[in-house]
C-alpha positions in Angstrom: -2.0 3.3 42.4 -4.5 6.0 41.4 -3.5 9.5 40.4 -5.4 12.8 40.5 -7.4 13.3 37.3 -5.2 16.2 35.9 -2.0 14.4 36.7 -3.3 11.1 35.3 -4.2 12.9 32.1 -0.7 14.4 31.8 0.9 11.0 32.4 -1.4 9.3 29.9 -0.5 11.9 27.2 3.2 11.3 27.7 2.7 7.5 27.5 0.7 7.8 24.3 3.6 9.7 22.8 6.1 7.0 24.0 4.0 4.3 22.2 3.6 6.4 19.1 7.3 7.3 18.7 9.2 4.4 20.1 9.7 2.7 16.7 10.2 5.8 14.6 12.1 8.1 17.0 13.2 6.2 20.1 15.2 9.2 21.5 12.1 11.4 21.4 10.1 8.5 23.0 12.7 8.3 25.7 12.3 12.0 26.5 8.5 11.6 26.9 9.1 8.5 29.1 11.3 10.5 31.4 8.6 13.1 31.8 6.1 10.5 32.7 8.5 8.9 35.1 9.0 12.3 36.9 5.3 12.6 37.2 4.4 9.1 38.3 7.3 7.0 39.2 5.2 4.8 41.5 3.0 3.6 38.6 4.0 0.2 37.2 2.9 1.0 33.7 5.1 4.1 33.7 8.1 2.2 34.9 7.5 -0.4 32.2 7.2 2.2 29.5 10.3 4.0 30.7 12.1 0.6 30.5 11.1 0.0 26.9 12.1 3.5 25.9 15.5 3.1 27.5 15.8 -0.4 25.9 15.0 1.1 22.5 17.8 3.6 22.9 20.2 0.9 24.1 20.4 2.2 27.7 20.3 -1.3 29.0 21.3 -0.7 32.6 18.5 1.9 32.9 16.0 -0.3 31.1 16.8 -3.3 33.4 16.3 -1.1 36.5 12.9 0.0 35.3 11.8 -3.5 34.3 12.8 -4.8 37.7 10.9 -2.0 39.4 7.8 -2.8 37.3 8.1 -6.5 38.2 8.3 -5.7 41.9 5.1 -3.6 41.7 3.1 -6.2 39.7 4.7 -9.5 40.5 4.3 -10.4 36.7 7.0 -12.4 34.9 6.0 -11.0 31.5 9.2 -8.8 31.3 11.5 -11.7 32.1 12.7 -12.2 28.4 13.5 -8.5 27.8 15.2 -8.3 31.2 17.4 -11.2 30.1 18.1 -9.5 26.8 19.2 -6.4 28.7 21.8 -8.6 30.4 23.0 -9.5 26.9 23.1 -5.8 26.0 25.3 -5.2 29.1 27.7 -7.9 27.9 26.6 -10.6 30.3 25.3 -13.4 28.2 26.0 -15.9 30.9 23.5 -14.2 33.1 20.9 -14.2 30.3 21.5 -18.0 30.0 21.0 -18.4 33.7 17.7 -16.5 33.5 16.6 -18.9 30.7 16.7 -21.7 33.2 14.8 -20.0 36.0 11.3 -21.1 37.1 9.9 -17.8 35.9 10.2 -19.1 32.3 7.6 -21.8 33.0 5.1 -19.1 34.0 5.4 -17.3 30.7 2.7 -17.6 28.0 3.7 -19.2 24.7 4.8 -15.9 23.1 7.0 -15.2 26.2 8.6 -18.7 26.1 9.4 -18.2 22.4 10.9 -14.8 23.1 13.0 -16.4 25.9 14.2 -19.0 23.5 15.3 -16.3 21.1 17.2 -14.5 23.8 18.8 -17.7 25.0 20.0 -18.5 21.4 21.3 -15.0 21.1 23.3 -15.4 24.3 24.7 -18.7 23.0 25.9 -16.8 19.9 27.4 -14.1 22.0 29.5 -16.7 23.7 30.5 -18.2 20.4 28.4 -21.3 20.8 26.8 -21.3 17.4 25.8 -25.0 17.3 24.2 -24.7 20.7 22.3 -21.6 19.5 20.9 -23.7 16.6 19.8 -26.4 18.9 18.2 -23.9 21.2 16.0 -22.6 18.4 14.9 -26.0 17.3 11.5 -26.4 18.8 7.9 -27.4 18.1 7.2 -23.7 17.4 9.9 -23.6 14.7 8.7 -26.9 13.1 5.0 -25.9 13.1 3.4 -24.8 9.8 1.1 -22.6 11.8 2.0 -18.9 11.5 1.9 -17.0 14.8 3.1 -13.5 15.6 6.5 -14.8 16.6 7.0 -17.2 13.6 8.9 -14.8 11.2 11.4 -13.8 13.9 11.9 -17.4 15.0 12.5 -18.6 11.5 14.7 -15.7 10.7 16.9 -16.2 13.8 17.3 -19.9 12.9 18.2 -19.0 9.3 20.8 -16.5 10.5 22.3 -19.0 12.9 22.6 -21.6 10.2 24.3 -19.1 7.9 26.8 -18.2 10.6 27.5 -21.9 11.0 28.2 -22.1 7.2 25.1 -24.1 6.4 24.1 -21.8 3.5 21.6 -24.0 1.7 19.6 -24.6 4.9 19.9 -20.9 5.7 18.4 -20.0 2.3 15.5 -22.4 2.9 14.7 -20.9 6.3 15.1 -17.3 5.2 12.5 -18.3 2.5 10.2 -19.7 5.2 10.6 -16.6 7.3 9.7 -14.4 4.3 6.6 -16.5 3.7 5.4 -15.9 7.2 6.5 -12.2 7.4 3.4 -10.5 6.0 4.2 -7.2 7.8 7.8 -6.9 6.7 9.1 -7.2 10.3 12.4 -8.8 9.1 14.7 -8.2 6.2 14.5 -11.8 5.0 13.9 -10.8 1.4 17.2 -8.8 1.4 19.1 -11.7 3.0 17.8 -14.1 0.4 18.8 -11.7 -2.4 22.3 -11.4 -0.9 22.6 -15.2 -0.8 21.5 -15.3 -4.5 24.1 -12.7 -5.5 21.4 -10.1 -6.3 22.6 -6.5 -5.7 20.2 -3.6 -5.7 21.7 -0.4 -7.0 20.1 3.0 -6.4 20.1 4.8 -9.7 19.7 8.2 -8.0 22.4 9.9 -6.0 22.0 10.9 -2.4 20.4 14.1 -3.5 18.1 12.3 -5.9 19.4 14.2 -9.0 21.7 11.7 -10.6 19.1 10.5 -13.1 18.0 14.0 -14.0 21.7 15.0 -14.4 22.1 12.2 -16.8 19.1 13.2 -18.8 20.3 16.8 -18.8 23.7 15.6 -20.0 22.2 13.6 -22.9 20.1 16.6 -23.9 23.2 18.8 -23.8 25.1 16.3 -26.0 22.2 16.3 -28.5 22.1 20.0 -28.5 25.9 20.1 -29.2 25.4 17.6 -32.0 22.7 19.8 -33.5 24.7 23.1 -33.1 27.9 21.7 -34.7 26.3 21.2 -38.2 24.6 24.6 -38.0 27.9 26.2 -37.2 29.6 24.4 -40.1 26.8 25.6 -42.4 27.2 29.1 -41.2 30.9 29.0 -41.9 30.3 27.6 -45.4 27.8 30.4 -46.0 30.3 33.1 -45.0 32.9 31.5 -47.2 30.5 31.7 -50.2 29.7 35.3 -49.5 33.4 36.1 -49.3 34.0 34.4 -52.6 31.2 36.4 -54.2 32.6 39.7 -52.8 36.1 38.8 -54.0 34.8 38.1 -57.5 33.0 41.4 -57.7 36.1 43.3 -56.6 38.3 41.6 -59.2 35.8 42.5 -61.9 35.8 46.2 -61.0 39.5 46.4 -61.1 39.6 44.7 -64.5 37.0 47.0 -65.8 
């Protein structure tokens, strides 16, 4: 669907803001998506962007409605995995599992199929089927030494499932593999490894960032007190000596 030039520019500006803010400030991204939706609700890209903005703010029913609308307009299956994940978010993991077995999955590209596998494994875990979740994640993509965009998340999900199953040694190995592939820091695999190894990171600064300076100031104050105390003692001794001299002179005068 084509839009008048001025309207198209307004819609485009709002979509740019959605893309720019969705990771850092999803609520603000959602607000821009709603504006774009009011301006051009019959444009598939707008419905998709609105869906992702709603998804980022955990408005799963709204996100699912927008994704379905976009799919009806385009006929594409690309949104199938995130639609299934919305079902999980709505507390319907059984529906997500059913979607994992639909013919649409076979039409997805490799990245989409891996994403669908991640969603299906998550649904298994939602239902308390941890062993089934582990099996779901076991795939040629997981075993491959080739690093693809999905590799860190796939390895991380596998490690996390192993850990939930109590297989700590294997989990540590796969968190390590996830970290090796995660060049962009998209997961917290390094923190999970540190936790497994009993490493605890302590922030030396307080919430206001002044703890360290307060400690330094306290040390300086203690040093100052230590320095003042001898000087005060010296002053007292000096006054005592002066008093003795004055007493001696008085006694001499009387005797005289």
